[in-house]
C-alpha positions as CSV (number, residue, x, y, z in Angstrom):
1,M,117.1,-49.0,-9.9
2,N,116.9,-52.7,-8.7
3,I,115.4,-54.0,-5.6
4,E,118.9,-54.4,-3.8
5,N,119.7,-50.9,-4.4
6,L,116.2,-49.5,-3.4
7,S,116.3,-51.7,-0.4
8,L,119.1,-49.6,1.1
9,I,117.1,-46.2,0.4
10,I,114.1,-47.6,2.8
11,P,115.7,-46.7,6.2
12,A,115.8,-43.1,5.1
13,F,112.1,-42.8,5.1
14,G,112.3,-43.8,8.7
15,I,114.9,-41.3,9.4
16,L,112.5,-38.8,7.5
17,A,109.7,-39.6,10.1
18,L,111.9,-39.1,13.1
19,L,113.4,-35.8,11.9
20,F,109.5,-34.8,11.7
21,T,109.0,-35.8,15.0
22,W,112.0,-34.0,16.3
23,W,110.8,-30.8,14.6
24,K,107.1,-31.3,16.0
25,T,108.8,-31.7,19.4
26,K,110.8,-28.4,19.2
27,Q,107.4,-26.8,18.2
28,I,106.0,-28.1,21.4
29,N,108.6,-27.3,23.7
30,A,108.5,-23.6,22.6
31,Q,105.0,-23.2,23.5
32,P,104.5,-21.7,27.2
33,E,103.4,-23.9,29.8
34,G,101.0,-21.3,31.6
35,T,100.8,-20.4,35.2
36,P,103.4,-21.7,38.0
37,K,100.4,-23.9,39.3
38,M,99.8,-25.6,35.8
39,A,103.5,-26.2,35.4
40,K,103.6,-27.8,38.8
41,I,100.7,-30.1,38.1
42,A,102.3,-31.1,34.6
43,A,105.6,-31.8,36.0
44,S,103.9,-34.2,38.8
45,I,102.2,-36.0,35.8
46,Q,105.5,-36.3,33.8
47,E,107.4,-37.4,37.0
48,G,105.0,-40.3,37.6
49,A,104.8,-41.4,33.9
50,M,108.6,-41.6,33.5
51,A,108.8,-43.4,37.0
52,F,106.6,-46.0,35.7
53,L,108.4,-46.4,32.4
54,K,111.6,-46.5,34.3
55,A,110.2,-49.2,36.7
56,E,108.5,-51.2,33.5
57,Y,111.8,-51.1,31.6
58,K,114.0,-52.3,34.3
59,V,112.0,-55.7,34.3
60,L,111.8,-55.8,30.6
61,F,115.5,-55.5,30.2
62,V,116.1,-58.7,32.3
63,F,113.5,-60.5,30.1
64,V,114.8,-59.2,26.7
65,I,118.4,-60.2,27.8
66,A,117.2,-63.7,28.9
67,V,115.1,-64.3,25.7
68,A,117.8,-63.0,23.5
69,I,120.3,-65.5,24.9
70,L,117.7,-68.3,24.2
71,L,117.1,-67.1,20.9
72,G,121.0,-66.9,19.8
73,W,121.7,-70.4,21.3
74,S,118.7,-71.8,19.6
75,G,119.2,-70.1,16.3
76,S,122.9,-71.2,16.2
77,Q,121.9,-74.6,16.6
78,N,119.5,-74.7,13.6
79,P,120.3,-74.8,10.0
80,N,116.9,-72.9,9.0
81,S,117.9,-70.1,11.4
82,H,120.9,-68.0,12.6
83,V,122.4,-66.5,15.8
84,Y,121.2,-63.2,14.3
85,V,117.6,-63.8,15.2
86,A,118.7,-62.6,18.7
87,V,119.9,-59.4,17.3
88,S,116.7,-58.8,15.4
89,F,114.8,-59.5,18.9
90,V,116.8,-57.0,20.6
91,V,116.5,-54.3,18.1
92,G,112.6,-54.9,17.7
93,A,112.2,-54.8,21.6
94,F,114.4,-51.6,21.7
95,C,112.7,-49.7,19.0
96,S,109.0,-50.7,20.5
97,A,110.3,-49.4,23.9
98,L,111.8,-46.1,22.4
99,A,108.5,-45.5,20.4
100,G,106.6,-45.6,23.7
101,Y,109.4,-43.6,25.5
102,L,109.4,-40.8,22.9
103,G,105.6,-40.6,22.8
104,M,105.2,-40.6,26.7
105,V,107.9,-37.6,27.1
106,V,106.0,-35.6,24.4
107,A,102.7,-36.2,25.3
108,T,103.6,-35.1,29.0
109,K,104.8,-31.8,27.8
110,A,102.0,-31.3,25.2
111,N,99.0,-31.5,27.7
112,V,100.0,-28.5,29.9
113,R,100.9,-26.7,26.8
114,T,97.3,-27.6,25.1
115,T,95.7,-26.4,28.3
116,N,97.6,-23.0,28.0
117,A,96.6,-22.9,24.3
118,A,92.9,-23.5,25.3
119,R,93.2,-20.1,27.2
120,E,93.9,-18.4,23.8
121,S,91.5,-20.4,21.2
122,L,90.2,-23.9,20.2
123,G,92.3,-23.9,17.2
124,K,95.4,-23.2,19.1
125,A,94.6,-25.9,21.6
126,L,94.0,-28.6,18.6
127,E,97.3,-27.6,17.1
128,V,99.3,-28.2,20.0
129,A,97.3,-31.3,21.1
130,F,97.7,-32.9,17.5
131,A,101.2,-32.1,17.3
132,G,102.0,-34.0,20.3
133,G,100.0,-37.0,19.0
134,S,102.0,-36.8,15.7
135,V,105.3,-37.2,17.5
136,M,103.8,-40.8,18.7
137,G,102.4,-41.6,15.3
138,L,105.2,-40.9,13.2
139,G,107.7,-42.1,15.8
140,V,106.0,-45.4,15.7
141,V,106.3,-45.7,11.8
142,G,109.6,-44.2,11.6
143,L,111.2,-46.5,14.0
144,G,109.4,-49.4,12.3
145,I,110.7,-48.9,9.0
146,L,114.1,-47.7,10.2
147,G,114.4,-51.0,12.2
148,L,113.0,-53.4,9.9
149,G,114.4,-51.7,6.8
150,G,118.1,-51.6,8.0
151,L,118.0,-55.0,9.1
152,F,116.6,-56.3,6.0
153,A,119.0,-54.4,3.9
154,Y,122.0,-55.7,6.3
155,F,121.0,-59.4,6.4
156,A,119.9,-59.6,2.9
157,Q,123.5,-58.7,2.1
158,E,125.0,-60.9,4.9
159,F,123.0,-64.0,3.6
160,S,123.2,-62.8,-0.1
161,A,119.3,-63.0,0.0
162,F,119.1,-61.1,-3.2
163,E,120.2,-64.3,-4.9
164,G,117.1,-65.8,-3.6
165,G,116.4,-69.3,-2.5
166,A,117.4,-70.5,0.9
167,A,119.4,-67.4,1.8
168,L,116.2,-65.2,1.4
169,N,114.3,-67.6,3.8
170,T,117.2,-67.5,6.2
171,T,117.0,-63.6,6.0
172,L,113.3,-63.5,6.9
173,S,113.5,-66.3,9.4
174,V,116.2,-64.1,11.3
175,L,114.0,-61.0,10.6
176,T,110.8,-62.6,12.6
177,G,112.9,-61.8,15.9
178,F,112.2,-58.2,15.2
179,S,108.5,-58.9,15.4
180,F,108.9,-61.2,18.5
181,G,110.8,-58.2,20.3
182,A,108.4,-55.6,19.3
183,S,105.3,-57.9,20.4
184,S,106.9,-58.8,23.5
185,I,107.3,-55.2,24.8
186,A,104.1,-54.2,23.4
187,L,102.0,-56.7,25.5
188,F,103.7,-55.9,28.6
189,A,103.4,-52.1,27.9
190,R,99.5,-52.7,27.3
191,V,98.9,-54.9,30.0
192,G,101.0,-52.9,32.6
193,G,99.9,-49.5,31.3
194,G,96.2,-50.8,31.4
195,I,96.5,-52.0,34.9
196,Y,98.2,-48.6,36.0
197,T,95.6,-46.4,34.2
198,K,92.3,-48.3,35.5
199,A,93.6,-48.7,39.2
200,A,93.8,-44.9,39.3
201,D,90.7,-44.4,37.4
202,V,88.5,-46.7,39.3
203,G,89.8,-45.5,42.7
204,A,89.3,-41.8,41.7
205,D,85.8,-42.3,40.4
206,L,84.4,-44.4,43.1
207,V,85.6,-42.7,46.1
208,G,86.1,-39.2,44.5
209,K,82.7,-39.0,42.4
210,V,80.4,-41.5,44.1
211,E,81.4,-41.1,47.6
212,A,82.8,-37.6,48.1
213,G,80.7,-36.1,45.6
214,I,83.5,-34.3,44.0
215,P,84.2,-33.6,40.2
216,E,86.3,-35.6,38.0
217,D,90.0,-34.4,38.2
218,H,89.3,-32.3,41.1
219,P,92.6,-31.5,43.0
220,L,91.2,-32.5,46.3
221,N,91.1,-36.1,45.0
222,P,94.5,-37.8,45.8
223,A,94.1,-40.3,42.7
224,T,93.9,-37.4,40.3
225,I,97.6,-37.2,39.5
226,A,97.7,-40.9,39.1
227,D,94.9,-40.9,37.0
228,N,96.2,-38.4,34.6
229,V,99.6,-40.5,34.6
230,G,97.5,-43.4,33.4
231,D,96.1,-41.7,30.3
232,N,99.6,-41.6,29.1
233,V,101.0,-44.8,30.3
234,G,97.8,-46.6,29.0
235,D,96.4,-44.6,26.1
236,V,99.7,-43.3,24.7
237,A,102.7,-45.8,25.4
238,G,100.3,-48.8,25.2
239,M,98.3,-47.7,21.9
240,G,101.8,-46.8,20.4
241,A,103.5,-50.2,21.3
242,D,100.1,-52.2,20.1
243,L,100.2,-50.6,16.6
244,F,103.9,-50.4,16.2
245,E,103.8,-54.5,16.7
246,S,100.8,-54.7,14.2
247,Y,102.8,-52.6,11.8
248,V,105.9,-54.4,11.8
249,G,104.1,-57.9,12.2
250,S,101.9,-57.3,9.1
251,I,104.9,-56.4,6.8
252,I,107.0,-59.4,8.1
253,G,104.1,-61.7,7.4
254,T,103.6,-60.4,3.9
255,M,107.3,-60.5,3.2
256,I,107.3,-64.3,4.1
257,L,104.3,-64.8,1.8
258,G,105.8,-62.9,-0.7
259,A,109.0,-64.9,-0.6
260,A,106.9,-68.2,-1.0
261,M,105.2,-66.7,-4.2
262,V,108.5,-65.9,-5.5
263,A,109.9,-69.3,-5.0
264,G,106.7,-71.0,-6.4
265,S,106.2,-68.8,-9.5
266,D,108.5,-68.3,-12.9
267,N,107.2,-64.8,-13.2
268,F,109.5,-63.2,-11.0
269,Q,112.9,-63.4,-12.7
270,D,114.0,-60.0,-14.0
271,E,116.2,-57.5,-12.1
272,L,113.2,-55.3,-11.4
273,N,110.7,-57.5,-9.8
274,G,112.7,-60.5,-8.8
275,L,111.9,-60.0,-5.2
276,S,109.0,-57.6,-5.5
277,P,106.4,-59.2,-3.5
278,V,108.9,-59.5,-0.6
279,F,110.0,-55.9,-1.1
280,L,106.4,-54.4,-1.5
281,P,105.0,-54.2,2.0
282,L,108.4,-52.4,3.1
283,L,108.1,-49.8,0.3
284,L,104.5,-49.2,0.9
285,G,105.0,-48.7,4.7
286,A,107.8,-46.2,3.5
287,I,105.2,-44.3,1.2
288,G,102.8,-44.3,4.2
289,I,105.3,-42.0,6.2
290,V,105.1,-39.4,3.4
291,T,101.4,-39.5,3.0
292,S,100.8,-39.3,6.8
293,I,103.2,-36.5,7.2
294,L,101.1,-34.6,4.2
295,G,98.0,-35.1,6.2
296,T,99.3,-33.8,9.4
297,F,99.5,-30.3,7.8
298,L,95.8,-30.1,6.8
299,V,94.7,-30.7,10.5
300,K,93.7,-27.3,11.5
301,V,90.5,-25.5,12.9
302,K,89.2,-22.0,13.6
303,D,87.8,-20.9,16.9
304,G,84.2,-22.1,16.9
305,G,85.2,-24.7,14.4
306,D,84.7,-28.5,14.4
307,P,87.8,-30.3,15.4
308,H,86.5,-33.6,14.3
309,K,86.2,-32.3,10.8
310,A,89.9,-31.1,10.7
311,L,91.2,-34.7,11.8
312,N,88.8,-36.2,9.4
313,K,90.2,-34.3,6.6
314,G,93.8,-34.9,7.5
315,E,93.0,-38.8,7.6
316,L,91.1,-38.6,4.2
317,V,93.9,-36.8,2.3
318,A,96.4,-39.0,3.8
319,S,94.5,-41.9,2.8
320,L,93.5,-40.8,-0.9
321,A,97.2,-40.0,-1.2
322,M,98.1,-43.6,-0.2
323,I,95.7,-45.1,-2.6
324,I,97.3,-43.2,-5.6
325,C,100.8,-43.9,-4.6
326,S,99.8,-47.6,-3.9
327,Y,98.7,-48.0,-7.4
328,I,101.4,-46.5,-9.0
329,T,103.8,-48.5,-6.9
330,I,102.0,-51.8,-7.3
331,N,102.0,-51.7,-11.0
332,Y,105.6,-50.5,-11.6
333,F,107.0,-53.4,-9.4
334,L,104.9,-56.2,-10.0
335,P,104.3,-58.2,-13.1
336,Q,100.9,-57.5,-14.5
337,T,99.9,-61.2,-14.2
338,W,101.8,-64.3,-12.5
339,N,100.8,-67.9,-11.7
340,Y,101.0,-69.3,-8.4
341,D,99.7,-72.5,-6.7
342,G,97.5,-73.2,-9.5
343,A,95.8,-69.7,-9.7
344,T,96.5,-66.7,-11.7
345,F,96.9,-63.3,-9.9
346,T,97.5,-59.7,-11.1
347,S,99.1,-56.5,-10.0
348,D,95.5,-54.9,-9.9
349,G,94.4,-57.9,-7.6
350,V,97.0,-56.8,-5.2
351,F,95.9,-53.2,-5.2
352,Y,92.0,-54.0,-4.7
353,A,93.3,-56.2,-1.8
354,I,94.9,-53.1,-0.3
355,I,91.8,-51.0,-0.9
356,I,89.9,-53.9,1.1
357,G,92.2,-53.3,3.8
358,L,91.7,-49.8,4.1
359,V,87.9,-49.9,3.6
360,S,87.5,-52.4,6.2
361,G,89.5,-50.5,8.6
362,L,87.3,-47.5,8.4
363,A,84.2,-49.3,8.4
364,I,85.0,-51.2,11.7
365,G,86.1,-48.0,13.1
366,K,82.7,-46.5,12.2
367,I,80.6,-49.0,13.5
368,T,82.6,-48.9,16.8
369,E,81.8,-45.3,16.8
370,Y,78.2,-45.9,16.2
371,Y,78.1,-48.5,19.4
372,T,80.1,-46.3,21.6
373,G,79.7,-42.7,20.6
374,T,78.0,-40.2,22.7
375,G,74.4,-39.3,21.8
376,T,74.1,-42.8,19.6
377,K,71.1,-44.9,20.0
378,P,73.0,-47.8,21.8
379,V,74.4,-45.6,24.2
380,K,71.3,-43.7,24.9
381,S,69.6,-47.1,25.6
382,I,72.0,-47.6,28.5
383,V,71.4,-44.2,29.8
384,E,67.6,-44.8,29.9
385,Q,68.3,-48.3,31.5
386,S,70.1,-46.5,34.4
387,I,67.1,-45.0,35.5
388,T,66.3,-48.3,37.5
389,G,69.9,-48.6,38.7
390,S,73.3,-49.8,38.4
391,A,72.1,-53.6,37.6
392,T,70.2,-52.6,34.4
393,N,73.1,-50.2,33.4
394,I,75.4,-53.1,33.5
395,I,72.8,-55.4,31.8
396,G,72.3,-53.1,28.8
397,G,75.9,-52.3,28.4
398,L,76.6,-56.1,28.2
399,G,74.0,-56.7,25.6
400,I,75.5,-53.7,23.4
401,G,79.1,-55.2,23.7
402,M,77.8,-58.5,22.5
403,I,75.7,-57.3,19.6
404,S,78.4,-54.9,18.4
405,T,80.6,-57.8,17.5
406,T,78.3,-58.8,14.8
407,F,79.0,-56.3,11.8
408,P,82.9,-55.9,12.4
409,I,83.0,-59.8,12.2
410,L,81.0,-59.9,9.0
411,I,83.3,-57.3,7.5
412,L,86.6,-59.1,8.5
413,A,84.7,-62.1,6.9
414,A,84.2,-60.5,3.7
415,A,87.6,-58.8,3.7
416,V,89.3,-62.2,4.2
417,V,87.4,-63.9,1.5
418,G,87.7,-61.0,-0.8
419,A,91.4,-60.4,-0.4
420,H,92.1,-64.1,-0.9
421,E,90.1,-64.3,-4.2
422,L,92.0,-61.5,-5.5
423,A,95.6,-62.5,-4.3
424,G,95.6,-65.8,-2.4
425,L,97.1,-65.7,1.1
426,Y,99.5,-62.9,-0.2
427,G,96.1,-60.8,-0.5
428,I,95.0,-61.2,3.1
429,A,98.5,-60.0,4.1
430,I,98.5,-57.2,2.0
431,A,95.1,-56.1,3.0
432,A,96.6,-56.0,6.6
433,V,99.6,-53.6,5.3
434,G,97.0,-51.7,3.6
435,M,95.0,-51.2,6.7
436,L,98.1,-50.0,8.6
437,S,99.6,-48.0,5.6
438,N,98.6,-44.7,7.3
439,T,99.5,-45.7,10.8
440,G,101.5,-42.3,11.2
441,I,98.4,-40.1,11.2
442,Q,96.1,-42.7,12.5
443,L,97.7,-43.1,15.8
444,A,98.3,-39.2,15.9
445,V,94.7,-38.8,15.8
446,D,94.3,-41.5,18.6
447,A,97.2,-40.1,20.8
448,Y,95.6,-36.6,20.4
449,G,92.8,-38.1,22.7
450,P,94.8,-38.7,25.8
451,I,96.6,-35.2,25.5
452,S,93.4,-33.4,25.5
453,D,92.2,-35.2,28.3
454,N,94.9,-34.6,30.4
455,A,94.9,-31.0,29.3
456,G,91.1,-30.8,30.5
457,G,92.6,-32.5,34.0
458,I,95.1,-30.0,34.3
459,A,92.6,-26.9,33.5
460,E,90.4,-28.4,36.4
461,M,93.2,-28.8,38.9
462,S,94.6,-25.4,38.1
463,E,91.1,-23.7,38.5
464,L,91.3,-22.0,35.3
465,P,88.1,-20.2,33.9
466,S,85.3,-22.2,32.9
467,E,85.7,-21.3,29.2
468,V,89.1,-22.9,29.1
469,R,87.7,-26.3,30.4
470,Q,84.8,-26.0,27.6
471,R,87.5,-25.9,24.9
472,T,89.4,-28.8,26.4
473,D,86.2,-30.7,26.7
474,K,85.4,-30.2,23.3
475,L,88.8,-31.6,22.2
476,D,88.4,-34.4,24.9
477,A,85.0,-35.2,23.4
478,V,86.2,-35.7,19.9
479,G,89.3,-37.6,21.4
480,N,86.7,-40.2,22.8
481,T,85.2,-40.5,19.4
482,T,88.8,-41.0,17.7
483,A,89.7,-43.4,20.7
484,A,86.7,-45.5,19.9
485,I,87.8,-45.7,16.2
486,G,91.4,-46.2,17.1
487,K,90.2,-49.1,19.2
488,G,88.1,-50.6,16.2
489,F,91.0,-50.0,14.0
490,A,93.4,-51.5,16.3
491,I,91.1,-54.7,16.5
492,G,90.6,-55.2,12.7
493,S,94.5,-55.0,12.0
494,A,95.2,-57.1,14.8
495,A,92.7,-59.7,13.2
496,L,94.2,-59.3,9.5
497,T,97.9,-59.3,10.9
498,A,97.3,-62.4,12.9
499,L,96.0,-64.3,9.6
500,A,98.9,-63.0,7.8
501,L,101.4,-64.2,10.7
502,F,99.4,-67.5,10.9
503,A,99.9,-68.2,6.9
504,A,103.2,-67.1,7.1
505,F,103.8,-70.0,10.1
506,K,102.1,-72.5,7.9
507,E,104.2,-71.7,5.0
508,T,107.5,-71.8,7.2
509,A,106.6,-74.8,9.2
510,G,105.8,-76.5,6.0
511,I,102.0,-77.2,6.6
512,D,99.7,-77.9,3.9
513,V,96.4,-78.6,5.5
514,I,95.2,-78.4,9.0
515,D,92.5,-80.7,9.4
516,V,89.9,-79.6,12.3
517,S,88.8,-83.1,12.6
518,T,91.8,-84.6,13.9
519,P,92.1,-84.8,17.6
520,K,95.3,-82.9,18.2
521,V,94.3,-80.1,15.9
522,M,90.6,-79.8,17.9
523,A,92.3,-79.9,21.2
524,G,94.5,-77.2,20.0
525,L,91.5,-75.3,18.9
526,F,89.7,-75.7,22.3
527,I,92.9,-74.4,24.2
528,G,93.3,-71.5,21.8
529,A,89.6,-70.4,22.3
530,M,90.0,-70.7,26.1
531,L,93.2,-68.6,26.1
532,P,91.4,-65.2,25.7
533,F,89.2,-65.9,28.6
534,L,91.8,-66.7,30.7
535,F,94.2,-63.7,29.6
536,S,91.2,-61.4,30.4
537,A,90.6,-63.0,33.9
538,L,94.2,-62.5,34.8
539,A,94.1,-58.8,33.4
540,M,90.5,-58.1,35.1
541,G,91.9,-59.8,38.6
542,A,94.9,-57.7,38.3
543,V,92.8,-54.3,37.9
544,G,90.4,-55.2,40.7
545,R,93.2,-55.9,43.2
546,A,95.2,-52.7,42.3
547,A,91.9,-50.7,42.4
548,M,90.9,-52.2,45.7
549,A,94.5,-51.0,47.1
550,M,94.0,-47.5,45.4
551,I,90.1,-47.2,46.9
552,Q,91.6,-48.0,50.5
553,E,94.4,-45.4,50.1
554,V,92.0,-42.6,48.8
555,R,89.4,-43.4,51.6
556,R,92.4,-43.4,54.2
557,Q,93.7,-39.7,53.1
558,F,90.0,-38.4,53.2
559,K,89.5,-39.9,56.6
560,E,93.0,-39.3,58.2
561,I,94.0,-36.2,56.9
562,P,92.2,-33.0,58.6
563,A,92.8,-30.6,55.8
564,L,91.3,-32.7,53.2
565,K,88.2,-33.6,55.8
566,K,87.7,-29.7,56.3
567,A,88.0,-29.0,52.4
568,L,85.3,-31.5,51.6
569,I,82.9,-29.4,53.9
570,I,83.8,-26.3,52.4
571,L,83.0,-27.5,49.1
572,D,79.7,-28.8,50.3
573,K,79.1,-25.5,51.8
574,N,79.6,-23.6,48.6
575,D,78.2,-26.1,46.3
576,G,78.2,-24.5,42.7
577,K,79.7,-21.1,43.9
578,P,83.1,-20.1,42.1
579,S,86.1,-20.2,44.5
580,D,86.9,-16.6,43.8
581,Q,83.6,-15.9,45.8
582,W,84.7,-18.0,49.2
583,S,86.0,-16.1,51.9
584,E,89.6,-15.7,52.5
585,V,89.8,-18.1,55.2
586,E,87.9,-21.0,53.0
587,R,90.4,-20.4,50.3
588,A,93.4,-20.5,52.2
589,Q,92.1,-23.8,53.9
590,F,91.0,-25.1,50.7
591,D,94.6,-24.4,49.2
592,E,96.0,-26.0,52.5
593,A,94.2,-29.1,51.4
594,I,95.5,-29.5,48.1
595,D,99.2,-29.1,49.4
596,A,98.3,-32.0,52.0
597,A,96.8,-34.5,49.5
598,E,99.5,-37.3,49.1
599,Y,99.3,-37.9,45.4
600,G,102.7,-39.6,45.3
601,K,101.5,-42.6,47.2
602,C,98.5,-43.2,44.6
603,V,101.0,-43.1,42.0
604,E,103.3,-45.6,43.8
605,I,100.5,-48.0,44.2
606,S,99.4,-48.1,40.5
607,T,103.1,-48.1,39.7
608,Q,104.0,-51.0,42.0
609,S,100.6,-53.0,41.0
610,A,101.2,-52.8,37.3
611,I,104.8,-54.1,37.4
612,K,103.9,-56.8,39.7
613,E,100.6,-57.9,37.8
614,M,101.8,-57.7,34.3
615,V,104.0,-60.7,34.4
616,A,101.3,-63.6,34.7
617,P,99.5,-62.5,31.5
618,G,102.8,-62.1,29.6
619,L,104.2,-65.5,30.5
620,V,100.7,-67.0,29.5
621,A,100.9,-65.4,26.0
622,I,104.7,-66.4,25.4
623,L,104.9,-69.9,27.0
624,T,101.5,-71.5,25.7
625,P,102.8,-71.5,22.0
626,V,106.1,-73.0,23.2
627,L,104.7,-75.8,25.1
628,I,102.0,-76.6,22.4
629,G,104.5,-76.5,19.5
630,F,107.1,-78.6,21.2
631,G,104.6,-80.8,23.0
632,G,102.0,-81.2,20.3
633,G,103.7,-80.4,17.1
634,P,103.3,-77.8,14.4
635,V,99.7,-79.0,13.2
636,M,98.6,-78.8,16.9
637,L,100.1,-75.6,17.2
638,G,98.4,-74.3,14.0
639,G,94.9,-75.3,15.7
640,L,95.8,-73.3,18.8
641,L,96.4,-70.0,16.6
642,A,93.1,-70.7,14.9
643,G,91.3,-71.0,18.2
644,V,92.9,-68.0,19.8
645,T,92.3,-65.5,16.8
646,A,88.7,-66.5,16.5
647,S,87.7,-66.2,20.1
648,G,90.4,-63.1,20.9
649,V,88.9,-60.9,18.1
650,L,85.3,-61.5,19.2
651,M,86.4,-60.9,23.1
652,A,88.5,-57.8,22.1
653,L,85.4,-56.3,20.1
654,F,83.1,-57.1,23.0
655,Q,85.0,-55.8,25.8
656,S,86.2,-52.7,24.1
657,N,82.8,-51.7,22.9
658,A,80.9,-52.5,26.0
659,G,83.5,-50.5,27.9
660,G,83.1,-47.5,25.4
661,A,79.5,-47.3,25.7
662,W,79.4,-47.4,29.3
663,D,82.0,-44.7,29.5
664,N,79.7,-42.4,27.2
665,A,76.5,-43.1,28.8
666,K,78.2,-41.6,32.1
667,K,79.3,-38.7,30.1
668,M,75.6,-38.0,28.5
669,V,74.3,-37.8,32.1
670,E,77.0,-35.7,33.3
671,E,76.5,-33.1,30.7
672,G,72.6,-33.3,31.4
673,Y,70.4,-35.9,30.0
674,E,66.5,-35.2,29.8
675,M,64.1,-38.2,30.1
676,G,60.3,-37.9,30.6
677,G,60.4,-33.9,31.4
678,V,63.0,-34.8,34.0
679,K,66.7,-33.6,33.8
680,Y,69.4,-35.9,35.0
681,G,72.9,-34.8,36.1
682,K,75.8,-35.0,38.0
683,G,75.0,-36.2,41.5
684,S,71.8,-38.0,40.6
685,D,71.1,-41.6,41.2
686,V,71.3,-42.2,37.4
687,H,74.5,-40.7,37.4
688,K,75.9,-42.9,40.2
689,A,74.4,-45.9,38.2
690,T,76.4,-44.8,35.1
691,V,79.5,-44.2,37.2
692,V,79.3,-47.7,38.6
693,G,78.7,-49.2,34.8
694,D,81.7,-47.1,33.7
695,T,83.9,-48.5,36.5
696,V,83.1,-52.0,35.2
697,G,83.6,-51.1,31.6
698,D,87.0,-49.4,32.5
699,P,89.2,-52.5,32.8
700,L,87.4,-54.0,29.7
701,K,88.0,-51.2,27.4
702,D,91.5,-50.2,28.5
703,T,93.1,-53.2,29.9
704,S,92.0,-56.7,28.8
705,G,90.2,-55.8,25.6
706,P,92.9,-53.9,24.0
707,S,95.5,-56.3,25.3
708,L,93.9,-59.3,23.4
709,N,95.1,-57.7,20.0
710,I,98.5,-58.2,21.2
711,L,97.7,-61.6,22.3
712,L,96.8,-62.8,18.9
713,K,99.5,-61.5,17.3
714,L,102.4,-62.1,20.0
715,M,101.2,-65.9,19.8
716,S,101.4,-66.0,16.0
717,V,104.8,-64.5,16.3
718,V,106.2,-66.6,18.7
719,A,104.9,-69.7,16.5
720,L,106.6,-68.0,13.5
721,V,109.9,-67.9,15.3
722,L,109.4,-71.5,16.5
723,A,108.5,-72.6,12.9
724,P,112.0,-73.5,11.6
725,F,112.7,-75.7,14.9
726,I,109.4,-77.8,14.4
727,K,109.2,-78.1,10.6
728,V,106.9,-80.8,9.3
């Protein structure tokens, strides 16, 4: 079978992934929701999540149409592009938005069903939560391969790309629009979702925990529903859009570099391998769908077992299967050796570059886990520094965040050099594909975390027996670890993907060398290095303003709603006593207070703030490369990309790891931490200090930090789309 015929089969793998998500969704929907109270709370969370998505997508619809018109006009005016670039852009934006929507719908159905399953057993709860995560994971890769593979097959036939030459370059130039669409939606989803979730989280923590002294997710806290909605819009839809963009960006970047290799070598001539370097990343993505589905069937745990081991088993088997399939595929499609740009490369070198990508992703994730995990030495040091107050807690967290960048950067540097030695620039790009090849199961494990977190919140608000919350907390604890690994994985993949797109930009723009000693390049480097700071400042400022509005609203409700004031007195009077031991009058007054809490107003504050505040950071990311590209030329734009990549990766690692360490330091105290014979727990001064630290870290780890991953890739993608118009 030749490449032309095989390209028509690739979209079928995307359909396979979507059929799997449909099957998993049916399984989740078949599970009972539990008590009427649980169902009511879950309905409020789902309603809030869907209201946010609806408001966000209304704004993004206008943006997508406006940009598509501009792309279509500019593409029609340039012989190196085509009006179809607008079609690619719209399809990419639609697929990214649809992936977020599907993941959100299922996550908000799986959360309450996970809570109900936890009433039965830990194993059953894990099964439901992971099923919800797998819909997000396989939905992302399925839509990525279906959209990208389908467009490539159509455009390749339309432009006769299988005959090579200029037609292939036009096909790939048009295909970059898909990545631009995905990146644009991803940035707004990440920033908007991050602002939403952290505004609610900060308000709920500072007023609820510190001022009112009530537990997290307590039904008396008016910001609780908004907080649980935020887990979905930030950690499910946001993370899904982030990895969707990395996934398609790495594939497109590798395809462009593969086309350059085909054009510059005489070893890709026969019917089988004529376009094999171009087609290989698509094929590896398709194979990754199958291996990810295989891995999901192995995630099972018995009651009393370790959920972490079950999740690791699924990922490990999927990775091993991917390695074996990659070796067979590469050696079948690529020539054994070929010459390009004065060097000789081998099919084994490409395979080892993929291994480098897989291993470096895992290593960065494990290092992230060490610096942010509950019970680790760095996190313990933050807890110990919290004895002397909030200031030393924050100093400790900043230090951990800074030092945590060291080893991940060294690993990335080694991966870049090693992959380049093995297969040139194509090796760096294919390493990014290797790191993302099992995105399906990696994202499933990551999305399982916020579902488990929501399940615990629903258990708390529904006042279920303590053993139910203990089971959901066990799942959530593992979810915190997988989230930390997922964030490290996302940063590592963002760095390699940005480098792949950067190399593709150089190739498309006809740039041979970017000399850092020239004034324009140096100016571009400085501006690029500054952008992550500006972007982070805009995101942090947005969270601060939204959180202020949330805090004021929660304080108002505690002050002005008599039933809430009375219920707080009842809680204080019955400190630690189960509610079923209260008097009938107290119980009735407590239920009245829950009904009186105005959850909807808090949801509205988060929604409006997120939609309003996400615009400025998004425009900075999109307009800066356009202005520099047309104003300073392609070489200055190359300097800009180099600066933003180096600075952005460091800032993303620092912010995500500092925030994660602060978060788990707080959790360690809440579980009861003993130092010098004294046990510190909830309500202690140490706990209050860790809550303040966690509040500072929240927007770092869930808004500005993860959004920087997309900033790097989006700016590279915009540059790649511009490349045909500003060629040297």
